[in-house]
C-alpha positions as CSV (number, residue, x, y, z in Angstrom):
1,M,-38.6,134.7,-227.4
2,L,-37.0,132.7,-230.3
3,T,-35.5,134.8,-233.0
4,A,-36.2,132.2,-235.8
5,E,-38.9,134.5,-237.3
6,S,-36.8,137.6,-237.2
7,S,-33.3,136.3,-238.0
8,R,-33.6,136.6,-241.7
9,T,-34.9,140.1,-241.6
10,L,-32.4,141.3,-239.0
11,S,-29.4,139.8,-240.8
12,H,-30.6,141.1,-244.2
13,L,-30.9,144.7,-242.9
14,F,-27.5,144.5,-241.1
15,A,-25.8,143.0,-244.2
16,E,-27.2,145.7,-246.4
17,L,-25.8,148.5,-244.2
18,V,-22.4,146.8,-243.9
19,D,-22.0,145.3,-247.4
20,G,-24.4,147.3,-249.6
21,V,-27.4,146.5,-251.7
22,T,-27.0,143.3,-253.7
23,S,-30.4,143.3,-255.3
24,K,-31.2,145.1,-258.5
25,R,-34.6,145.7,-257.1
26,G,-33.2,148.0,-254.4
27,G,-32.7,147.9,-250.7
28,F,-34.6,148.5,-247.6
29,M,-32.1,150.8,-245.9
30,L,-29.9,152.0,-248.7
31,N,-30.4,152.9,-252.3
32,T,-29.7,150.6,-255.2
33,G,-26.0,150.7,-256.0
34,D,-24.9,151.7,-252.5
35,A,-21.8,149.8,-251.5
36,G,-22.5,150.0,-247.8
37,M,-20.3,151.0,-244.9
38,L,-17.2,148.9,-245.3
39,A,-16.6,149.8,-249.0
40,S,-17.4,153.4,-248.2
41,L,-14.8,153.5,-245.5
42,D,-12.3,151.7,-247.7
43,K,-12.5,154.7,-250.1
44,L,-11.2,157.0,-247.3
45,S,-7.6,157.7,-246.5
46,A,-6.2,158.0,-243.0
47,E,-6.2,161.7,-243.5
48,D,-9.9,161.6,-244.5
49,A,-10.7,159.5,-241.4
50,S,-9.0,162.0,-239.2
51,H,-11.4,164.7,-240.4
52,S,-14.3,166.0,-238.4
53,T,-17.0,168.6,-239.0
54,N,-17.6,171.6,-236.7
55,G,-15.4,170.2,-234.0
56,G,-17.3,166.9,-233.8
57,A,-16.0,163.3,-233.7
58,T,-13.7,162.1,-236.5
59,I,-14.7,159.4,-239.0
60,A,-12.1,157.2,-237.3
61,A,-13.8,157.8,-233.9
62,H,-17.2,156.9,-235.3
63,T,-15.8,153.8,-236.9
64,Q,-14.0,152.6,-233.8
65,H,-17.1,153.3,-231.7
66,V,-19.1,151.0,-234.0
67,R,-16.4,148.4,-233.9
68,F,-16.3,148.5,-230.1
69,G,-20.0,148.2,-229.8
70,L,-20.2,145.2,-232.1
71,S,-17.3,143.6,-230.2
72,L,-19.4,143.8,-227.0
73,M,-22.5,142.4,-228.8
74,N,-20.3,139.5,-230.1
75,Q,-19.0,139.0,-226.6
76,W,-22.5,138.9,-225.2
77,A,-23.6,136.4,-227.9
78,A,-20.6,134.1,-227.2
79,E,-20.4,134.3,-223.4
80,G,-23.6,135.8,-222.1
81,G,-23.5,138.1,-219.1
82,N,-23.3,141.9,-219.4
83,P,-20.1,143.0,-221.2
84,F,-21.6,146.5,-221.4
85,A,-21.4,147.0,-217.6
86,N,-17.7,148.1,-217.6
87,A,-17.4,149.2,-221.2
88,K,-15.1,152.2,-221.8
89,W,-17.2,154.0,-224.4
90,D,-15.2,157.2,-224.2
91,E,-12.0,155.6,-225.6
92,A,-13.2,155.6,-229.2
93,W,-14.3,159.3,-229.0
94,K,-10.8,160.3,-228.1
95,I,-9.5,159.3,-231.5
96,A,-8.5,162.4,-233.6
97,R,-5.7,161.7,-236.0
98,V,-4.8,158.3,-237.3
99,D,-2.1,157.1,-239.6
100,A,-2.5,154.5,-242.4
101,N,-1.8,151.5,-240.1
102,Q,-4.2,152.7,-237.4
103,W,-6.9,153.3,-240.0
104,N,-6.4,149.9,-241.5
105,D,-6.6,148.3,-238.1
106,I,-9.8,150.1,-237.2
107,R,-11.4,149.1,-240.5
108,D,-10.2,145.5,-240.3
109,G,-11.5,145.3,-236.8
110,L,-14.9,146.6,-237.9
111,R,-14.9,144.2,-240.8
112,L,-14.2,141.2,-238.4
113,E,-16.8,142.3,-235.8
114,S,-19.4,142.9,-238.5
115,Q,-18.9,139.4,-240.0
116,R,-19.1,137.8,-236.6
117,W,-22.3,139.8,-235.7
118,L,-23.9,139.0,-239.0
119,Q,-23.5,135.3,-238.1
120,V,-25.1,135.9,-234.7
121,L,-28.1,137.7,-236.3
122,K,-28.5,134.8,-238.8
123,T,-28.6,132.2,-236.1
124,P,-31.9,131.7,-234.3
125,R,-31.6,131.9,-230.5
126,E,-33.7,132.3,-227.4
127,V,-33.5,135.9,-226.1
128,A,-35.2,138.0,-223.5
129,G,-37.1,141.1,-224.5
130,I,-34.2,143.4,-223.6
131,E,-31.8,141.2,-225.6
132,F,-34.1,141.3,-228.7
133,T,-34.1,145.1,-228.3
134,G,-30.3,145.0,-228.4
135,L,-30.3,142.9,-231.6
136,V,-32.6,145.4,-233.3
137,S,-30.8,148.5,-232.0
138,S,-27.5,147.2,-233.3
139,I,-28.9,147.8,-236.8
140,A,-30.2,151.3,-236.0
141,H,-27.0,152.2,-234.3
142,L,-24.9,151.2,-237.3
143,A,-27.2,153.2,-239.6
144,Y,-26.9,156.3,-237.5
145,H,-23.1,156.2,-237.6
146,L,-23.0,155.4,-241.3
147,G,-25.1,158.5,-241.8
148,A,-22.9,160.6,-239.5
149,I,-19.8,159.5,-241.4
150,R,-21.4,160.3,-244.7
151,Q,-22.2,163.8,-243.5
152,I,-18.5,164.3,-242.5
153,D,-17.0,163.2,-245.8
154,K,-18.9,163.3,-249.1
155,N,-16.6,160.6,-250.5
156,A,-18.2,158.1,-248.1
157,R,-21.7,158.7,-249.4
158,G,-23.8,156.4,-251.5
159,P,-25.0,157.1,-255.0
160,K,-26.2,160.6,-255.7
161,E,-29.8,161.2,-256.5
162,G,-30.5,160.9,-260.2
163,T,-27.7,158.4,-260.7
164,L,-29.6,155.3,-259.7
165,P,-30.1,152.6,-262.4
166,A,-33.6,152.4,-263.8
């Protein structure tokens, strides 16, 4: 299937999650005024990113997991094949404490992989059904982890109810 019909929609939804809502009319995934994942993570210190809730994964681990997943998607888009076959998914989940340099590296890596993936989503391409499912699921996957991060630290959350512009 050719993604020409879906490229605009997929790239818009992904960009909204990563970069926030740019329209005054509101978003599809996030509320008006929500700055998105990258700006939300930029508000957090390394200490904040090292926090978890109820013994779960840290914010740094969630962020690194998303970065790694997008790096595999970008590798697939550039080279084809199956970069997921030998992926070491457990590595990200081992991240507990990070210092300022490590946290900056994780966020910078996510920023780079997100920008690269957005360009892939914007560019029409021929894909098989399972590959199209991967394109769509990359957006849902990011949304899930953004929600998980926002549950761990209230400072990463979007605008509070009742504070949205009219």
